[in-house]
C-alpha positions as MATLAB code, in Angstrom:
seq = 'XXXXXXXXXXXXXXXXXXXXXXXXXXXXXXXXXXXXXXXXXXXXXXXXXXXXXXXXXXXXXXXXXXXXXXXXXXXXXXXXXXXXXXXXXXXXXXXXXXXXXXXXXXXXXXX';
ca = [
     -41.818   47.397   73.128;
     -40.685   47.256   76.795;
     -39.646   50.332   78.716;
     -35.822   50.860   78.404;
     -35.511   48.633   75.379;
     -35.180   51.110   72.946;
     -33.848   50.639   69.422;
     -33.164   54.324   69.057;
     -31.036   55.990   66.264;
     -27.492   54.937   67.901;
     -28.624   51.426   69.122;
     -30.141   50.254   65.793;
     -26.953   50.962   63.576;
     -24.761   49.241   66.230;
     -27.251   46.210   66.334;
     -26.965   46.090   62.645;
     -23.003   45.943   62.766;
     -22.815   43.495   65.477;
     -25.301   41.362   63.341;
     -23.237   41.757   60.220;
     -20.079   40.903   62.206;
     -21.423   37.748   63.768;
     -22.661   36.542   60.258;
     -19.368   36.912   59.009;
     -17.685   35.000   62.171;
     -20.136   32.136   61.692;
     -19.451   31.847   57.871;
     -15.612   31.893   58.116;
     -13.972   28.631   57.059;
     -10.721   28.311   58.385;
      -8.091   27.105   55.616;
      -4.823   25.605   56.541;
      -1.746   27.166   54.724;
       2.067   27.132   55.435;
       4.766   29.902   54.704;
       8.437   29.064   54.111;
      10.969   30.965   56.161;
      14.677   30.922   55.747;
      17.855   32.301   57.312;
      20.245   34.098   54.802;
      23.827   34.713   55.194;
      26.087   36.700   52.932;
      29.254   34.628   52.362;
      31.052   37.588   50.776;
      31.319   39.950   53.720;
      33.605   39.496   56.733;
      31.001   39.965   59.085;
      28.157   37.561   59.103;
      25.070   39.188   59.305;
      21.914   36.693   59.117;
      18.763   37.827   57.693;
      15.505   36.373   58.185;
      13.301   36.246   55.192;
       9.909   34.741   53.948;
       9.722   32.670   50.459;
       7.547   35.184   48.166;
       8.685   33.818   44.872;
       9.985   30.866   42.855;
      11.694   31.243   39.613;
      10.290   34.564   39.185;
       6.509   33.370   39.947;
       4.845   34.981   42.777;
       3.620   32.640   45.433;
      -0.146   32.731   46.591;
      -0.747   32.664   50.719;
      -2.125   29.387   49.994;
       0.119   27.777   47.543;
       1.338   25.332   50.336;
      -1.955   23.812   51.630;
      -0.075   21.569   53.852;
       3.169   20.616   55.456;
       3.967   17.910   52.629;
       4.002   20.428   49.910;
       5.693   22.873   51.730;
       8.458   20.301   52.632;
       8.843   19.379   48.906;
       9.646   23.091   48.001;
      12.147   23.240   50.870;
      14.015   20.199   49.480;
      13.900   21.549   45.887;
      15.375   25.051   46.692;
      17.766   23.972   49.673;
      21.240   24.952   49.322;
      20.419   27.101   46.325;
      21.433   30.750   45.769;
      18.745   32.979   46.720;
      18.072   36.866   45.722;
      16.871   39.088   48.439;
      14.853   41.807   46.530;
      13.750   44.133   49.323;
      14.637   44.569   53.133;
      11.922   45.844   55.636;
      13.038   46.891   58.999;
      10.078   47.134   61.625;
      10.748   48.570   64.978;
       8.492   47.688   67.965;
       8.708   48.530   71.595;
       7.604   46.355   74.325;
       6.004   48.569   77.099;
       6.829   47.026   80.793;
       4.389   48.290   83.302;
       5.666   48.689   86.724;
       3.908   47.656   89.641;
       0.398   49.298   90.088;
      -0.689   50.561   93.600;
      -4.493   49.699   93.782;
      -5.056   51.715   96.877;
      -4.543   54.899   94.931;
      -7.137   54.224   92.204;
     -10.054   55.658   94.116;
      -8.645   58.847   95.205;
];
């Protein structure tokens, strides 16, 4: 082995992890899928709040992630359920923050 090319106790497991991950990446087969999103509006309330929702069930049956493999199948379901009454079972609200960094003075980096 050449000097400086040690496969020591840290490098060997790290290399194994890198090789395993690379095998996973090369074995990955991309698969097209479509999701159906809708904007819901409560017509009974005076305040017209709109809620964006993702279709997860049709007639009580759960929808698999790959249930709509192409645009045609997704469009077919959209035409079937359009203008029908929907039931919203759960509302999840996510909070997220956008950090805006100010200008960085690179003159002070090396000090």
